[in-house]
C-alpha positions in Angstrom: 157.2 172.3 138.9 160.4 171.8 138.5 162.7 172.2 140.9 165.3 175.3 140.6 168.7 175.0 143.0 169.2 178.4 142.6 165.8 180.0 144.1 166.1 177.2 146.6 170.0 178.4 147.7 168.4 182.4 147.5 165.2 181.4 150.1 167.4 179.4 152.7 168.6 182.0 155.3 172.8 182.7 155.7 174.5 180.4 158.2 175.0 182.6 161.5 178.3 182.3 162.7 177.6 181.1 166.1 178.9 176.8 166.3 178.3 176.6 162.9 181.9 178.9 162.5 184.5 175.6 162.6 187.1 176.9 164.7 188.9 176.2 166.7 186.6 174.8 169.4 184.9 172.6 167.3 187.5 170.9 166.3 188.3 170.6 169.8 184.7 169.0 170.5 185.0 166.4 167.7 188.7 165.6 168.9 187.1 165.0 172.2 184.0 162.8 170.5 186.7 160.5 168.6 188.2 160.0 171.5 185.4 159.1 173.9 184.7 156.3 170.8 187.8 154.9 170.6 188.2 154.7 174.6 184.2 153.1 174.8 185.2 150.6 171.5 188.3 149.9 173.3 186.7 148.7 177.1 183.5 147.6 175.3 184.9 145.6 173.0 188.8 145.1 172.5 189.8 144.8 175.5 186.9 141.1 176.8 188.4 139.8 174.0 191.8 140.1 174.7 190.6 138.4 178.4 188.9 136.0 176.5 191.6 134.5 174.6 194.0 134.5 177.5 191.8 132.7 179.6 191.0 130.7 176.7 194.6 130.0 175.6 196.1 129.2 179.9 192.5 126.4 179.8 193.9 124.4 176.5 197.8 125.2 177.8 196.6 123.2 181.0 194.9 119.8 179.1 196.0 116.7 179.8 195.6 113.5 179.6 191.7 111.8 180.9 190.3 115.6 181.2 187.1 116.1 179.3 186.7 118.2 176.8 184.2 119.4 173.7 185.3 120.9 170.3 184.3 124.2 169.0 182.0 121.4 166.8 180.2 120.6 169.6 181.9 117.2 170.1 182.3 115.7 173.7 185.0 113.5 174.1 188.0 112.2 176.5 191.4 113.6 176.0 193.7 110.4 175.3 196.8 111.8 174.0 198.4 115.4 173.3 200.8 116.3 171.4 202.4 119.8 170.2 199.7 120.9 167.8 197.2 118.6 167.9 194.8 116.5 170.7 193.8 112.8 170.8 190.0 112.7 171.6 188.4 109.2 172.4 184.8 109.9 171.6 182.9 106.6 171.1 184.1 103.2 172.8 186.5 102.4 169.5 186.7 105.9 167.7 189.5 108.3 168.3 189.8 111.7 166.5 192.5 113.7 166.3 191.7 117.4 166.6 193.8 120.9 166.5 194.7 122.6 169.4 192.2 125.8 168.6 188.7 123.4 167.6 188.8 122.7 171.9 186.5 125.1 172.7 185.8 124.1 176.3 186.9 121.8 179.1 183.7 119.9 180.9 182.9 119.6 184.2 
């Protein structure tokens, strides 16, 4: 009733010398597949993310007083003051909040 490894390996067919040989052809095909995966990752994940980051940076640099923006927290406001690292948004009649530049998600039309 117990599983015996020795009989299991003895009953298994011996590998043939075909594609399982592990020669230079299999190494080249493995490297080609690995390179193809890297290229796919670059064009479908890394490059679009870099493009979005560049567009976001350009948008942040173009913001000025009076622009209506939305923060990453979902707060809508109008820019009333611009510093090197922060924006002051007016979100209500007498309510102003200071946000870091990175917290601005986008410009509202």
